C-alpha positions as CSV (number, residue, x, y, z in Angstrom):
1,X,120.2,71.7,147.9
2,X,122.8,69.0,149.0
3,X,125.6,70.6,147.3
4,X,124.6,74.2,148.3
5,X,124.3,73.0,151.8
6,X,127.8,71.2,151.9
7,X,129.5,74.3,150.4
8,X,127.8,76.7,152.8
9,X,128.9,74.5,155.7
10,X,132.4,74.6,154.4
11,X,132.4,78.3,154.0
12,X,130.6,78.6,157.6
13,X,132.5,76.1,159.7
14,X,135.7,75.2,158.0
15,X,137.4,78.1,156.2
16,X,140.0,80.1,158.2
17,X,139.4,83.5,159.4
18,X,142.3,85.8,159.2
19,X,144.1,85.5,162.4
20,X,147.5,84.3,164.0
21,X,149.3,87.1,162.0
22,X,148.3,85.1,158.7
23,X,145.6,85.8,156.1
24,X,142.4,83.7,156.2
25,X,141.3,81.5,153.6
26,X,142.5,77.9,154.1
27,X,140.1,75.3,154.7
28,X,140.6,73.4,158.0
29,X,141.2,69.7,158.1
30,X,138.4,67.9,159.9
31,X,136.1,68.0,162.9
32,X,136.2,65.2,165.7
33,X,133.5,62.3,165.4
34,X,133.3,62.7,169.2
35,X,131.9,65.5,171.3
36,X,131.1,65.5,174.9
37,X,132.5,62.1,175.2
38,X,130.1,60.5,172.8
39,X,130.4,59.7,169.0
40,X,128.2,61.7,166.8
41,X,126.0,63.2,169.6
42,X,126.3,66.9,168.2
43,X,124.4,65.7,165.0
44,X,121.8,63.2,166.0
45,X,118.2,63.7,167.0
46,X,115.2,62.0,168.8
47,X,111.5,62.8,167.8
48,X,111.1,64.5,171.1
49,X,114.0,67.0,170.3
50,X,112.3,67.9,167.0
51,X,109.1,68.4,168.7
52,X,110.6,70.8,171.2
53,X,111.9,73.1,168.4
54,X,109.0,72.7,165.9
55,X,105.9,71.9,167.8
56,X,103.9,68.6,168.0
57,X,102.6,69.0,164.3
58,X,105.6,70.1,162.3
59,X,107.7,68.2,164.7
60,X,106.1,64.9,163.8
61,X,106.2,65.7,160.0
62,X,109.8,66.6,160.2
63,X,110.7,63.5,162.0
64,X,109.0,61.5,159.4
65,X,110.6,63.6,156.6
66,X,114.1,63.2,158.1
67,X,113.9,59.6,159.1
68,X,114.0,60.2,163.0
69,X,112.4,57.5,164.8
70,X,112.2,56.2,168.6
71,X,114.5,53.3,168.1
72,X,116.8,55.5,165.9
73,X,119.4,54.5,163.3
74,X,122.5,55.2,165.4
75,X,123.0,54.1,169.0
76,X,119.3,54.9,169.9
77,X,119.1,58.4,168.3
78,X,118.8,59.5,164.5
79,X,121.0,60.7,161.9
80,X,119.1,63.0,159.6
81,X,118.4,61.3,156.4
82,X,115.9,61.9,153.5
83,X,114.3,58.5,153.3
84,X,110.6,59.7,152.6
85,X,109.2,61.8,149.9
86,X,107.2,64.8,150.9
87,X,104.1,63.5,149.2
88,X,104.4,60.3,151.3
89,X,104.7,62.5,154.5
90,X,102.0,64.6,153.5
91,X,99.6,61.8,152.7
92,X,100.3,59.8,156.0
93,X,99.7,62.9,158.1
94,X,96.8,64.5,156.1
95,X,98.8,67.7,155.0
96,X,99.3,69.5,151.9
97,X,102.2,68.4,150.0
98,X,103.8,72.1,149.9
99,X,103.4,72.4,153.5
100,X,105.6,69.5,154.0
101,X,108.1,70.4,151.2
102,X,108.9,73.7,153.1
103,X,109.4,72.3,156.4
104,X,113.1,72.1,156.5
105,X,113.5,75.3,155.1
106,X,111.3,76.8,157.7
107,X,112.9,75.0,160.8
108,X,116.4,74.8,159.4
109,X,117.7,78.0,161.5
110,X,115.7,77.0,164.6
111,X,117.2,73.5,164.5
112,X,120.6,74.8,163.9
113,X,120.3,77.1,167.0
114,X,119.1,74.4,169.0
115,X,122.1,72.1,167.8
116,X,124.4,75.0,168.8
117,X,123.5,74.7,172.2
118,X,125.3,71.2,172.5
119,X,128.8,70.7,173.1
120,X,130.4,71.0,169.6
121,X,133.0,68.4,168.2
122,X,136.6,69.6,168.3
123,X,137.9,71.2,165.1
124,X,141.4,70.4,163.7
125,X,142.6,73.6,162.6
126,X,145.4,72.2,160.3
127,X,145.3,73.2,156.9
128,X,146.3,70.7,154.2
129,X,147.8,71.4,150.9
130,X,146.3,68.8,149.0
131,X,142.9,68.7,150.6
132,X,142.4,72.5,150.1
133,X,143.0,71.6,146.4
134,X,140.1,69.4,146.4
135,X,137.9,72.0,148.4
136,X,138.9,74.6,145.6
137,X,137.7,72.3,142.8
138,X,134.6,71.9,144.7
139,X,134.0,75.5,145.1
140,X,134.8,76.4,141.6
141,X,132.3,73.6,140.3
142,X,129.8,75.1,142.8
143,X,129.8,78.5,141.5
144,X,129.5,77.2,137.9
145,X,126.6,75.1,138.8
146,X,124.7,77.3,141.1
147,X,126.1,80.8,140.3
148,X,126.9,81.8,143.9
149,X,129.8,84.0,143.9
150,X,130.6,83.2,147.5
151,X,131.9,79.9,146.2
152,X,134.1,81.4,143.9
153,X,135.5,83.8,146.5
154,X,135.9,80.9,149.0
155,X,138.0,79.2,146.4
156,X,140.0,82.4,145.6
157,X,140.7,82.9,149.4
158,X,142.0,79.2,149.6
159,X,144.3,79.7,146.7
160,X,145.7,82.9,148.0
161,X,146.1,81.4,151.4
162,X,148.1,78.4,150.4
163,X,150.3,80.4,148.0
164,X,150.8,83.0,150.8
165,X,151.6,80.4,153.5
166,X,152.6,77.1,152.0
167,X,154.5,78.2,148.8
168,X,158.2,78.2,149.2
169,X,160.3,81.0,147.9
170,X,162.5,78.6,146.0
171,X,159.6,76.8,144.4
172,X,157.3,73.9,145.6
173,X,155.0,73.9,148.5
174,X,154.8,72.6,152.1
175,X,152.4,70.0,153.2
176,X,150.3,71.8,155.9
177,X,150.1,74.7,158.4
178,X,148.9,75.5,161.7
179,X,148.2,78.8,163.1
180,X,149.5,80.2,159.7
181,X,152.9,78.4,159.9
182,X,153.6,75.8,157.2
183,X,155.9,72.8,157.8
184,X,156.9,69.6,156.1
185,X,157.8,68.8,152.6
186,X,154.8,68.6,150.2
187,X,154.0,65.2,148.8
188,X,152.8,64.4,145.4
189,X,149.1,64.7,146.1
190,X,149.9,68.3,147.4
191,X,151.1,69.3,144.0
192,X,148.6,67.0,141.9
193,X,145.5,68.0,143.8
194,X,146.4,71.8,144.2
195,X,147.2,71.9,140.6
196,X,143.9,70.6,139.6
197,X,142.4,72.9,142.1
198,X,143.9,76.0,140.5
199,X,142.9,74.7,137.1
200,X,139.4,74.6,138.0
201,X,139.6,78.0,139.5
202,X,141.0,79.4,136.3
203,X,138.1,77.8,134.5
204,X,135.7,79.5,136.8
205,X,137.1,82.9,137.2
206,X,139.4,83.3,134.1
207,X,141.8,84.8,136.1
208,X,145.4,84.4,135.1
209,X,147.0,84.0,138.3
210,X,145.8,80.4,139.3
211,X,146.8,79.4,135.8
212,X,150.1,80.6,136.3
213,X,150.5,79.1,139.5
214,X,149.1,75.5,138.4
215,X,151.7,75.6,135.7
216,X,154.5,76.4,138.2
217,X,153.4,73.4,140.3
218,X,153.2,70.9,137.4
219,X,156.7,72.2,136.2
220,X,158.2,71.3,139.8
221,X,156.6,68.2,139.9
222,X,158.0,67.3,136.5
223,X,161.5,68.4,137.8
224,X,161.6,66.9,141.2
225,X,159.0,63.8,141.3
226,X,159.1,62.3,137.8
227,X,160.0,58.6,137.8
228,X,162.3,57.9,134.7
229,X,159.9,55.4,133.3
230,X,156.4,56.3,134.3
231,X,154.3,58.2,136.7
232,X,155.7,60.2,139.8
233,X,157.5,59.3,143.1
234,X,155.5,60.2,146.4
235,X,158.5,62.5,147.7
236,X,160.7,64.8,145.9
237,X,164.3,64.0,144.8
238,X,165.7,66.1,147.5
239,X,163.6,64.7,150.3
240,X,165.4,61.6,152.4
241,X,163.7,58.5,151.7
242,X,165.6,55.7,153.5
243,X,163.5,53.0,152.4
244,X,163.4,54.2,148.9
245,X,160.9,56.5,146.8
246,X,157.6,54.9,146.3
247,X,155.1,55.2,143.4
248,X,151.6,55.0,144.6
249,X,148.9,54.3,141.8
250,X,145.6,53.2,143.8
251,X,142.7,55.6,145.0
252,X,142.2,55.6,148.7
253,X,139.8,58.1,150.5
254,X,141.3,60.6,148.1
255,X,142.0,60.3,144.4
256,X,145.3,58.8,143.5
257,X,147.8,61.6,143.2
258,X,149.4,60.1,140.1
259,X,146.1,59.8,138.3
260,X,145.3,63.4,139.3
261,X,148.7,64.6,138.2
262,X,147.9,62.9,134.7
263,X,144.7,64.5,134.2
264,X,146.2,67.9,135.0
265,X,148.8,67.4,132.9
266,X,146.4,66.6,130.1
267,X,144.3,69.7,130.6
268,X,147.4,72.0,131.2
269,X,148.7,70.6,127.8
270,X,145.5,71.4,126.0
271,X,145.5,74.7,127.4
272,X,149.0,75.5,126.6
273,X,150.0,73.6,123.8
274,X,153.3,72.1,125.7
275,X,153.6,68.7,124.3
276,X,155.6,67.6,127.3
277,X,152.7,67.6,129.4
278,X,150.4,65.4,127.4
279,X,153.4,63.2,126.3
280,X,154.0,62.3,130.1
281,X,150.2,61.8,130.9
282,X,150.0,59.4,127.9
283,X,153.2,57.6,129.1
284,X,151.9,57.2,132.6
285,X,148.4,55.9,131.4
286,X,149.9,53.4,129.0
287,X,152.3,52.1,131.9
288,X,149.4,51.7,134.3
289,X,146.5,50.5,132.0
290,X,147.0,46.9,133.2
291,X,146.3,47.9,136.7
292,X,143.5,50.3,135.6
293,X,141.7,47.3,134.0
294,X,142.6,45.0,137.0
295,X,141.8,46.9,139.8
296,X,138.7,48.6,138.6
297,X,137.0,51.0,141.3
298,X,140.1,51.5,142.8
299,X,141.5,53.1,139.8
300,X,138.5,55.5,139.3
301,X,140.7,58.4,139.1
302,X,142.8,56.8,136.1
303,X,139.7,56.3,134.4
304,X,138.7,59.9,134.7
305,X,142.2,60.8,133.3
306,X,141.9,58.4,130.7
307,X,138.6,59.6,129.5
308,X,140.3,63.1,128.8
309,X,142.5,61.4,126.2
310,X,139.9,59.0,124.8
311,X,137.1,61.4,124.3
312,X,137.5,64.9,122.4
313,X,138.9,67.5,124.9
314,X,137.8,70.9,123.3
315,X,139.1,74.4,124.0
316,X,136.4,76.9,123.4
317,X,138.0,80.4,123.0
318,X,135.3,83.2,123.4
319,X,136.6,86.6,122.0
320,X,134.6,89.7,122.5
321,X,133.9,92.6,124.9
322,X,133.4,91.0,128.1
323,X,130.5,93.4,129.0
324,X,128.3,92.8,125.7
325,X,125.5,90.7,126.2
326,X,126.7,88.5,123.2
327,X,129.9,87.7,124.8
328,X,128.0,86.8,128.1
329,X,125.6,84.6,126.2
330,X,128.5,82.5,124.6
331,X,130.4,82.3,128.0
332,X,127.3,81.1,129.9
333,X,126.5,78.6,127.2
334,X,129.9,77.0,127.9
335,X,129.5,77.2,131.7
336,X,126.0,76.0,131.7
337,X,126.7,72.8,130.0
338,X,129.3,71.8,132.5
339,X,131.0,69.4,130.0
340,X,134.0,67.8,131.6
341,X,135.8,67.8,128.1
342,X,135.3,71.3,127.3
343,X,137.9,74.0,128.7
344,X,137.0,77.7,128.5
345,X,139.2,80.8,127.5
346,X,138.1,84.2,127.4
347,X,139.7,86.7,125.4
348,X,139.2,90.5,124.6
349,X,137.8,91.5,121.4
350,X,141.6,92.1,119.8
351,X,142.5,88.6,121.3
352,X,144.8,87.6,123.8
353,X,147.8,89.9,124.8
354,X,150.7,89.8,127.1
355,X,151.3,87.1,129.6
356,X,148.1,85.3,128.6
357,X,149.3,85.0,125.1
358,X,152.5,83.7,126.2
359,X,150.7,81.0,128.6
360,X,148.1,80.1,126.1
361,X,149.6,79.8,122.4
362,X,146.8,77.9,121.2
363,X,144.3,80.6,121.8
364,X,146.2,83.4,120.4
365,X,145.0,85.2,117.3
366,X,141.4,84.4,118.2
367,X,139.6,87.7,117.8
368,X,135.8,89.1,117.6
369,X,134.5,89.2,113.9
370,X,133.2,92.7,113.1
371,X,132.9,94.1,116.2
372,X,130.6,90.9,117.2
373,X,131.7,88.3,119.9
374,X,133.1,85.1,118.3
375,X,133.5,81.5,119.7
376,X,136.3,79.1,118.6
377,X,136.0,75.7,119.4
378,X,139.4,74.0,119.1
379,X,141.0,70.5,119.8
380,X,145.0,70.2,120.0
381,X,145.4,73.8,118.5
382,X,143.3,73.0,115.4
383,X,139.9,75.1,115.5
384,X,136.7,75.0,113.8
385,X,135.3,78.2,112.1
386,X,133.9,80.6,114.7
387,X,130.3,81.1,115.5
388,X,128.5,84.1,117.0
389,X,125.5,82.6,118.8
390,X,124.9,80.1,121.9
391,X,122.9,77.8,119.6
392,X,125.8,77.4,117.2
393,X,128.2,76.7,119.9
394,X,126.0,74.2,121.5
395,X,125.7,72.3,118.1
396,X,129.7,72.4,117.7
397,X,130.1,71.0,121.1
398,X,127.6,68.0,120.4
399,X,125.2,69.1,123.2
């Protein structure tokens, strides 16, 4: 419920419509904290305001369900929270549990209409490349977890906008755009997080275009950002750096760009079989391992990348007619598990052909068997015997 509400909010409030002569799709940067001169005033509530919308009975139950009190939890008013279980609220008011569980769903639209009458916070309509990479990853994960195609389409629109507006003809990306005009040289986080978002989008869509774009970004970063010993500089080699080029390794409010780059290289290396990707990632993690141990939580993204090296990392190739029930069952099994150490490649019954075969050599030669779909579980290009049922596939993945 929380994930769906967050993703819906992003699509509704933060995805750029087509305007200013440029296509829509990019996600805006942020909303202001203030509106009408007060911090948070757009989002906070009092019990009286809830009763005005929902009536005395449902308003009182909503207030208890959402933690809205007379004293409030933020400057005399209340940020909506879920502090009380429905059964507790139902017991305290002598109501049926089912009636309380459906309260928020019943009154959500009316509450939003009432909130829309307030002065809304300002919206920063800047579109930042790195942040859109994170949004694409979230939308792709939302589609896989919830099966809602709107999230996949939202990620695809964002990817297309960034490539149309932020991508440079000579390669590389610009940092941000406003009103459809991109400016400022992209920094490492733009390449790392966008590449990660595109790889996640490929996993969700099985469309070759995001994969192709992700590999282009990784190759560009290796050519223009790589440190000669380990890691990547924050800025490219052709960008002025009067105080010297820095290598940043710690997480902040966003994952470390170097750690995100390491993880993207590991995943891309497993998919493509290109040894240079994995070799660079291993060198990075080895070089930064003393700091990973020392700083702990501030290196969480490094731990995520390291787990992709220490744990088995599988590529599952499903070959078969994409419209066949058996093929769909095998693909759905991989997606439903949502295992972080499993990559999916789908192929027609005759195996990968053309550009995909060139991009994904480890997955080539994997074909359906006797007209039936087959799933191959591979690690570093070495594959187990193919299986034909979701149960057998699940067993091979240890799930």
